[in-house]
C-alpha positions in Angstrom: -41.8 46.3 15.0 -44.7 44.3 16.4 -46.5 41.8 14.1 -50.3 41.6 13.9 -52.1 38.5 15.1 -53.5 38.0 11.6 -50.0 38.1 10.1 -48.7 35.6 12.6 -51.6 33.2 12.0 -51.1 33.4 8.2 -47.4 32.5 8.5 -48.3 29.6 10.8 -50.7 28.2 8.2 -48.0 28.6 5.5 -45.5 26.6 7.6 -48.1 23.8 8.2 -48.8 23.6 4.4 -45.0 23.5 3.7 -44.5 20.7 6.2 -47.3 18.7 4.7 -45.6 19.0 1.3 -42.1 18.2 2.5 -42.9 15.3 4.9 -43.6 12.7 2.2 -40.3 13.7 0.6 -38.5 13.2 3.9 -40.2 9.8 4.4 -39.3 8.7 0.9 -35.7 9.7 1.4 -35.6 7.7 4.6 -36.9 4.7 2.8 -34.4 5.1 0.0 -31.5 5.4 2.5 -32.8 2.2 4.1 -33.0 0.5 0.8 -29.4 1.4 0.0 -28.3 0.1 3.4 -25.3 2.4 3.7 -22.6 0.5 5.6 -21.5 1.7 9.0 -18.1 3.4 9.3 -15.9 4.9 12.0 -14.0 8.1 11.6 -11.2 6.8 13.8 -10.6 3.9 11.4 -10.6 6.4 8.5 -7.6 8.2 10.0 -5.5 5.0 10.4 -6.3 3.7 6.9 -5.5 7.0 5.2 -2.2 7.3 7.2 -1.2 3.8 6.1 -2.2 4.4 2.5 0.2 7.4 2.5 3.0 5.5 4.2 2.6 2.4 2.1 1.9 4.1 -1.3 -1.5 2.4 -1.5 -3.8 3.6 -4.2 -7.0 1.9 -3.1 -8.2 -0.4 -0.4 -11.3 -1.6 1.4 -11.6 -2.4 5.1 -14.2 -4.2 7.3 -14.3 -4.3 11.1 -16.2 -6.6 13.4 -16.5 -5.6 17.1 -18.4 -7.8 19.7 -19.5 -10.0 16.8 -21.2 -7.1 14.9 -20.0 -5.3 11.8 -19.2 -1.8 12.8 -17.2 -0.5 9.8 -17.2 -1.2 6.1 -15.6 1.3 3.8 -13.7 1.6 0.5 -10.8 4.2 0.1 -8.8 5.6 -2.7 -8.8 4.7 -6.3 -8.3 2.1 -9.0 -6.0 4.3 -11.1 -2.9 6.4 -10.7 -4.6 9.6 -11.8 -7.1 9.0 -9.0 -10.2 9.4 -11.2 -11.8 6.0 -10.5 -12.9 5.7 -6.8 -13.1 2.5 -5.0 -16.5 1.3 -4.0 -17.8 -1.1 -1.3 -19.5 -2.9 -4.2 -16.3 -3.6 -6.1 -15.6 -7.3 -6.4 -12.1 -8.2 -5.2 -10.3 -11.5 -5.2 -9.6 -12.9 -1.8 -6.4 -14.6 -3.0 -5.2 -17.1 -0.3 -7.9 -16.1 2.2 -9.8 -18.5 0.0 -8.0 -21.3 2.0 -9.9 -20.6 5.3 -13.2 -20.7 3.3 -12.3 -24.1 1.8 -11.3 -25.3 5.2 -14.7 -24.4 6.5 -16.3 -26.3 3.7 -14.1 -29.3 4.5 -15.0 -29.3 8.2 -18.7 -29.0 7.3 -18.3 -32.1 5.2 -16.6 -33.8 8.2 -19.3 -32.7 10.6 -22.0 -34.2 8.3 -20.0 -37.5 8.1 -19.4 -37.2 4.4 -15.7 -37.6 5.0 -13.3 -38.0 7.9 -10.2 -35.9 8.8 -7.9 -38.9 8.4 -9.4 -40.2 5.2 -7.1 -40.7 2.3 -7.8 -38.4 -0.6 -7.9 -41.4 -2.9 -10.9 -42.7 -1.0 -12.9 -39.9 -2.5 -11.1 -38.5 -5.5 -10.7 -41.1 -8.2 -8.6 -38.8 -10.5 -5.9 -38.2 -7.8 -3.1 -40.7 -8.5 -3.0 -43.7 -6.1 0.6 -44.5 -7.0 3.5 -44.2 -4.7 3.3 -41.8 -1.8 0.4 -39.9 -3.3 -1.8 -42.6 -2.0 -0.8 -41.6 1.5 -2.1 -38.0 1.3 -4.9 -37.4 3.9 -7.5 -34.6 4.3 -5.6 -33.6 7.5 -2.4 -33.3 5.5 -4.1 -30.9 3.1 -5.6 -28.7 5.8 -2.2 -28.6 7.6 -0.1 -28.0 4.5 1.8 -31.2 5.2 0.7 -33.1 2.1 3.9 -32.7 0.1 1.9 -31.2 -2.8 4.0 -28.5 -4.4 3.3 -24.8 -4.5 3.2 -23.2 -7.9 5.9 -25.5 -9.4 5.4 -27.9 -12.4 2.3 -26.1 -13.3 0.3 -27.2 -16.3 -2.3 -24.4 -16.5 -3.2 -25.5 -20.0 -5.0 -28.5 -18.4 -7.6 -26.1 -17.1 -10.0 -25.3 -19.9 -13.2 -24.4 -18.1 -14.5 -20.9 -17.9 -17.1 -19.6 -15.5 -18.0 -23.2 -14.6 -15.5 -24.5 -12.1 -14.1 -27.9 -12.9 -12.5 -29.6 -9.9 -10.9 -32.4 -12.0 -9.2 -29.9 -14.4 -8.1 -27.9 -11.4 -6.3 -30.9 -9.9 -4.9 -31.9 -13.3 -2.9 -28.6 -13.3 -0.5 -30.2 -10.7 -1.4 -33.9 -10.2 1.4 -35.2 -12.5 4.1 -33.6 -10.4 5.9 -35.6 -7.8 5.3 -34.8 -4.1 8.0 -32.7 -2.5 8.2 -35.1 0.5 6.3 -37.9 2.1 2.9 -36.8 3.4 2.8 -35.8 7.1 6.6 -35.4 7.5 7.1 -31.7 6.7 5.3 -28.4 6.4 5.1 -26.7 3.0 2.6 -24.0 2.3 0.7 -24.9 -0.9 -2.2 -23.5 -2.8 -2.4 -26.7 -4.8 -2.9 -28.7 -1.7 -6.1 -26.7 -1.0 -7.2 -27.1 -4.6 -7.1 -30.8 -4.0 -9.0 -30.3 -0.7 -11.8 -28.5 -2.6 -12.0 -31.4 -5.1 -12.2 -33.8 -2.2 -15.1 -31.9 -0.7 -16.9 -32.0 -4.0 -16.4 -35.7 -4.5 -17.2 -36.7 -0.9 -20.4 -34.6 -0.7 -21.4 -35.4 -4.3 -22.1 -31.7 -4.7 -20.2 -29.3 -7.0 -17.7 -27.4 -4.9 -19.0 -24.0 -5.8 -22.6 -25.0 -4.9 -21.5 -26.6 -1.7 -19.7 -23.4 -0.6 -22.7 -21.2 -1.5 -25.2 -23.5 0.3 -23.2 -24.0 3.5 -21.2 -20.7 3.8 -22.5 -17.9 1.6 -26.2 -18.4 2.2 -25.7 -18.8 5.9 -23.9 -15.5 6.2 -25.9 -13.5 3.6 -22.9 -13.3 1.3 -24.7 -12.4 -1.9 -21.6 -11.3 -3.9 -19.4 -14.3 -3.2 -18.3 -15.6 -6.6 -16.0 -18.3 -8.0 -15.4 -16.0 -11.0 -14.4 -12.7 -9.7 -13.6 -10.0 -12.3 -10.1 -8.6 -12.0 -10.2 -4.8 -11.6 -6.3 -4.8 -11.7 -3.9 -3.3 -9.4 -0.3 -2.3 -8.9 3.2 -3.6 -8.3 6.6 -1.9 -7.9 9.6 -2.2 -10.2 13.1 -2.2 -8.9 13.3 1.6 -9.1 10.4 1.9 -6.7 8.0 3.0 -9.5 4.4 1.9 -9.3 3.3 0.0 -12.5 -0.1 -1.3 -13.5 -0.7 -5.1 -13.2 -3.6 -7.4 -14.0 -3.4 -11.0 -12.9 -6.4 -12.2 -14.9 -8.6 -15.3 -14.3 -7.9 -17.4 -11.2 -10.6 -19.9 -11.6 -8.0 -22.7 -12.0 -7.0 -22.3 -8.4 -10.4 -21.5 -6.9 -10.2 -23.5 -3.6 -6.8 -22.3 -2.7 -6.8 -18.7 -4.1 -9.7 -17.9 -6.4 -12.8 -16.8 -4.5 -13.9 -13.2 -4.5 -16.6 -10.8 -3.2 -17.1 -7.2 -2.2 -15.7 -5.9 1.1 -19.1 -6.3 2.9 -19.2 -10.0 2.2 -15.6 -10.5 3.0 -16.4 -9.0 6.4 -19.4 -11.2 6.8 -17.3 -14.3 6.3 -15.0 -13.2 9.1 -18.1 -12.4 11.2 -19.4 -15.9 10.6 -16.1 -17.4 11.8 -16.2 -15.2 14.9 -19.8 -16.0 15.7 -19.7 -19.7 14.9 -22.2 -19.4 12.0 -20.9 -22.1 9.8 -19.7 -25.0 12.1 -20.6 -26.5 15.4 -16.9 -26.3 16.4 -15.3 -23.4 14.5 -12.3 -23.5 16.8 -11.2 -26.7 15.1 -9.9 -24.4 12.4 -7.2 -23.0 14.7 -6.3 -26.1 16.8 -2.5 -26.1 17.1 -0.3 -28.3 15.0 3.2 -28.9 16.3 6.2 -27.9 14.2 4.0 -26.3 11.6 5.0 -22.6 11.4 1.8 -21.7 13.4 -0.3 -23.0 10.5 -3.4 -24.9 11.8 -6.3 -26.1 9.7 -6.6 -23.5 7.0 -5.8 -20.7 9.4 -2.7 -19.3 11.1 -2.6 -19.0 14.9 -0.9 -16.4 16.9 -1.3 -14.7 20.2 -1.3 -11.2 21.7 -0.8 -10.9 25.4 -1.9 -14.5 25.8 -5.1 -14.1 23.7 -5.5 -16.3 20.7 -5.3 -14.5 17.4 -6.4 -16.2 14.1 -5.4 -14.9 10.7 -4.7 -15.5 7.1 -3.4 -13.3 4.3 -3.3 -13.6 0.5 -1.4 -12.0 -2.4 -1.7 -12.0 -6.2 0.3 -9.8 -8.5 -2.2 -7.0 -8.2 -4.0 -7.6 -4.9 -3.2 -8.2 -1.2 -5.7 -9.4 1.4 -5.9 -10.0 5.1 -8.3 -11.4 7.7 -7.4 -11.4 11.4 -9.6 -11.8 14.5 -9.6 -12.5 18.2 -12.2 -15.3 18.8 -12.6 -14.6 22.5 -13.1 -10.8 22.0 -15.1 -11.2 18.9 -13.0 -8.5 17.3 -11.5 -8.7 13.8 -10.4 -6.7 10.7 -10.4 -7.6 7.0 -8.4 -5.6 4.4 -8.2 -5.7 0.7 -5.5 -3.6 -1.2 -5.0 -3.3 -4.9 -1.3 -3.9 -4.8 1.2 -6.8 -4.6 3.8 -7.7 -2.0 5.2 -4.2 -1.7 2.4 -3.4 0.8 1.9 -4.8 4.3 -1.8 -5.6 4.6 -1.3 -7.1 8.0 0.3 -3.9 9.3 -2.8 -1.9 8.3 -5.1 -4.4 9.9 -3.2 -4.5 13.2 -3.0 -0.7 13.3 -6.8 -0.7 13.1 -7.0 -3.3 15.8 -5.0 -1.0 18.1 -8.0 1.4 18.1 -10.0 -1.3 19.8 -7.4 -2.1 22.5 -5.4 -4.7 20.7 -2.1 -2.9 20.4 0.6 -4.9 18.6 3.1 -2.1 19.3 3.8 -1.5 15.6 5.9 1.6 14.8 4.7 4.5 12.6 7.4 4.2 10.0 6.6 4.1 6.2 6.8 0.8 4.4 9.4 0.7 1.6 9.8 -2.7 -0.2 11.8 -3.5 -3.3 11.8 -7.3 -3.5 14.7 -9.7 -3.2 16.8 -8.6 -6.2 19.0 -5.9 -4.6 21.2 -5.5 -7.7 18.6 -3.6 -9.7 17.6 0.0 -10.4 19.1 3.4 -10.9 22.2 4.6 -9.1 21.0 6.5 -6.0 22.3 9.2 -3.7 20.8 9.8 -0.2 21.4 12.2 2.7 19.8 11.4 6.1 19.7 13.4 9.3 19.0 12.0 12.7 15.9 14.1 13.5 13.8 11.3 14.9 11.0 12.2 12.5 11.5 9.5 9.9 7.9 8.4 10.4 6.8 11.7 8.9 8.8 11.3 5.6 7.7 9.3 2.6 9.1 8.7 -0.9 7.4 8.7 -4.3 9.3 7.6 -7.5 8.7 7.2 -11.2 5.5 9.2 -11.6 4.5 10.8 -14.9 3.7 14.5 -14.8 -0.1 13.9 -14.5 0.3 11.1 -12.0 2.6 13.1 -9.8 0.1 16.0 -9.8 -2.7 13.6 -8.7 -0.5 12.1 -6.0 0.7 15.5 -4.8 -2.9 16.7 -4.4 -3.9 13.5 -2.6 -1.0 13.7 -0.2 -1.6 17.4 0.3 -5.1 16.5 1.6 -3.4 14.1 4.0 -1.1 16.8 5.4 2.1 16.3 3.4 4.2 18.7 1.4 6.8 18.1 -1.2 10.2 19.0 0.3 12.5 17.6 -2.4 11.8 17.3 -6.1 13.7 15.5 -8.9 12.8 15.0 -12.6 14.4 13.0 -15.4 13.4 11.0 -18.5 13.0 7.3 -19.0 12.9 6.6 -22.6 10.9 9.4 -24.0 8.8 9.9 -20.9 9.3 12.5 -18.2 9.3 11.1 -14.7 9.1 12.7 -11.3 10.4 11.7 -7.8 9.7 13.5 -4.6 10.3 13.4 -0.8 7.1 14.3 1.1 6.9 15.4 4.7 4.1 15.9 7.2 3.4 19.6 8.0 0.7 21.8 9.4 1.7 24.6 7.0 0.4 25.3 3.6 2.4 24.4 0.5 2.5 24.7 -3.2 4.0 22.9 -6.2 4.5 24.3 -9.7 6.0 22.7 -12.8 6.5 23.1 -16.6 6.9 26.9 -16.5 9.3 28.8 -18.8 11.8 31.2 -17.4 9.7 34.3 -17.2 6.4 32.6 -16.2 8.2 30.8 -13.4 9.6 34.1 -12.1 6.1 35.6 -12.2 4.6 32.7 -10.3 7.4 32.7 -7.8 6.8 36.3 -7.0 3.0 35.7 -6.7 3.5 32.8 -4.3 6.2 34.7 -2.3 3.8 37.6 -1.8 1.2 35.1 -0.4 3.7 33.9 2.2 5.2 30.9 0.4 9.0 30.3 0.2 10.7 28.2 -2.5 12.4 25.3 -0.9 13.5 23.3 -4.0 13.9 24.3 -7.6 14.4 22.0 -10.6 15.1 22.8 -14.2 15.0 20.5 -17.3 14.6 20.6 -21.1 11.2 20.0 -22.7 12.1 19.7 -26.3 14.0 22.8 -27.1 12.5 24.8 -24.2 14.0 25.0 -20.7 11.4 24.5 -18.1 11.3 25.1 -14.4 9.6 23.5 -11.4 9.5 24.4 -7.7 8.3 23.2 -4.3 7.0 25.9 -1.9 6.3 26.0 1.8 4.5 28.6 3.9 7.0 30.6 6.0 8.1 34.1 6.8 11.3 36.0 6.4 13.7 37.0 3.7 14.1 35.0 0.5 15.8 35.1 -2.9 15.9 33.2 -6.1 18.6 33.8 -8.7 19.1 31.9 -12.0 21.3 32.2 -15.1 24.4 32.8 -12.9 27.9 32.0 -14.0 30.2 30.0 -11.6 31.7 33.2 -10.2 28.3 35.0 -10.0 26.9 32.1 -8.0 29.8 32.4 -5.5 29.3 36.2 -5.2 25.6 35.8 -4.5 26.3 33.1 -1.9 28.8 35.4 -0.2 26.6 38.5 -0.4 23.5 36.7 1.1 25.5 34.9 3.8 26.4 38.3 5.2 22.7 39.3 5.1 21.7 36.2 7.1 20.0 34.4 4.2 20.5 30.7 4.0 21.3 29.0 0.7 19.2 25.8 0.7 19.2 24.6 -2.9 21.5 24.8 -5.9 21.0 23.6 -9.4 23.6 23.3 -12.2 22.4 23.3 -15.8 24.8 23.7 -18.7 27.3 26.2 -17.5 24.7 28.1 -15.5 23.7 28.0 -11.8 20.5 28.6 -9.9 20.2 29.2 -6.1 17.4 29.4 -3.5 17.9 31.4 -0.3 15.5 31.6 2.7 15.7 33.3 6.1 18.4 31.7 8.3 21.7 32.3 9.9 23.4 32.3 6.5 26.2 30.0 7.8 26.2 27.6 4.8 29.2 26.2 3.1 29.2 25.5 -0.6 31.6 23.4 -2.6 31.1 22.7 -6.3 32.3 20.7 -9.3 34.1 17.9 -7.4 34.7 14.6 -9.0 33.1 11.6 -7.3 36.1 10.5 -5.1 37.0 14.1 -4.2 33.5 14.9 -3.2 33.3 11.8 -1.0 36.5 12.9 0.7 35.3 16.5 1.1 32.0 15.3 2.6 34.0 13.2 5.2 36.2 16.2 6.0 33.1 18.4 6.5 31.3 15.9 8.6 34.3 15.4 10.9 34.3 19.2 11.4 30.6 19.3 12.4 29.1 20.3 9.0 26.0 18.4 7.7 24.8 18.2 4.1 21.7 20.2 3.1 21.6 19.6 -0.6 23.5 17.5 -3.1 23.5 18.1 -6.9 25.1 15.7 -9.4 25.5 16.3 -13.2 27.7 15.5 -16.1 30.5 18.0 -17.1 32.8 17.3 -20.0 32.0 13.6 -19.9 32.7 13.3 -16.2 30.2 13.0 -13.3 30.6 16.0 -11.0 29.2 16.9 -7.6 28.2 20.0 -5.6 27.0 20.3 -2.1 25.7 22.6 0.6 26.5 22.2 4.3 25.3 23.7 7.5 26.7 23.5 11.0 24.7 20.9 13.1 25.4 18.6 16.0 22.9 15.9 14.6 24.5 12.9 13.0 24.0 12.2 9.3 24.4 9.4 6.7 25.4 9.9 3.1 25.3 7.1 0.6 25.9 7.2 -3.2 26.3 4.9 -6.1 24.1 2.0 -5.0 21.4 0.4 -7.1 18.0 1.6 -6.0 16.9 -1.7 -4.4 20.1 -2.0 -2.3 19.9 1.7 -1.5 16.3 1.3 -0.2 16.6 -2.1 1.5 20.0 -2.0 3.1 20.3 1.7 3.8 17.1 3.8 3.7 15.0 1.3 5.7 17.8 0.8 8.2 18.3 4.5 8.7 14.5 5.0 9.0 14.5 2.4 11.8 17.3 4.3 13.5 15.4 7.6 13.4 17.2 9.2 10.5 15.1 11.4 8.2 15.7 11.4 4.4 16.7 15.0 3.5 17.7 14.6 -0.1 17.8 12.0 -2.8 19.1 11.9 -6.4 19.2 9.3 -9.1 21.2 8.9 -12.2 
């Protein structure tokens, strides 16, 4: 239908009026966006960070990237809590931990450049409260910068000597460790020490006749526009792992007493600006003095660590408290660098994440894609563990989660689901009065589902509902919740036949296994509870062997026999029967090698076996604890 000229003109006038009304709003939004100064970010960095968060079990982190001397990425990821309800923010103040040392080194070199002190000055020339007795009188500023002073590292601490709060006191800071003997004569050995940098900060303060905090802000923070840098960072808290691989909350608290060596803090933007200042020579006339080589010194230079990639100098420093890990690494010549802050202790590898990001910009450290599993140095700790591994060369796609509460596991499952993982193996147990959940998660392009805490009938209804939507049960768990038996299950999108049977006697279980084997259904999971059995079947060749109720030694021998004859474990179930530990297992014919380990404490299981097998291309198929 043809419009009239008058109608068209009227609509044109309406549009003009509408634009006149909307334009001021658009302009004001533009001004507001400018005012908020939204940090830049790169989607390619997002992918690497989220991949590492999944593979390192990281709850929250923040990342900054400098390319060609310019900040090109600043972003916060994840959460502050295990329920994932408190998002990280680019405005969150984090503690730098030992990356405070490069900052203190910059302050020291600034004082040297302005002739307030010299590199080979004795500390006693400037600091009257540093003892001048014995070999302590021989400590020089160079020694402190190189970690060759002999000052100890977190031994003989007298933290009670530090009484100041939100008003840094350099003298009290030094009195925390000044009465302790030196570990060796200054200049003769290398020993990494936070206390040595605390003494360096005090030396800068005395030599410049300026409070250390003020000196840093005037000569570093203000030059780089670091408005959030603070000597008194709040502690948002973070996480550590116990020797069962369970994440626990941890808060370190105030670190003012070690400010020069490990106490500074800021948001991620200002952390990035500090690195940018080092890259661009903002603070010193000769910034490279910080990474001049020192022979026989573990690559530690003057407040920084020096490395190289394909002949190009690489400068870095990391830091760790009980609830935070930090990293700064950059290539001075390329003017490329990455900073990372993670709310976790030594169980994460902050440097691994930074170098994975650097690879996006052509600096490939050739780091594998395997998960990071760390359990500390005490291997004789944790629950007894069982593990089955198969050499599928897909270990980099398999991760572990342990010791989660019901709500925490649900939050983690949802987060991992968004990252492309599904739960392939589920285990539940109680610690004290609390129910805990473990899981093996694997990468997939398929849809998946997880249900828990259903009674018998409701679980059957939900199983049918999911089955009709194209999901197949791959693992079933049952447990007591008070006096009620509950059920949980992990599902994966797939086609073909399937079956679930529960409440079966020993003989009924055998009959179903025999019946479905002939129909081409594959038994993939069995569960023993009381004197009853449950089984899960999916489409397959049906050629699965089942052996049940073996004592520990007999099961070990049966597994070796089966393995020698080309059978590989699919599923292991362990339980108590008449006061004795019993074992059942499912096997399938397969040419791929496997490993089976049982009875080791979790830390030894993880460190000496799981990580080793990961590196050899073996994928974790099943794990149990007791």
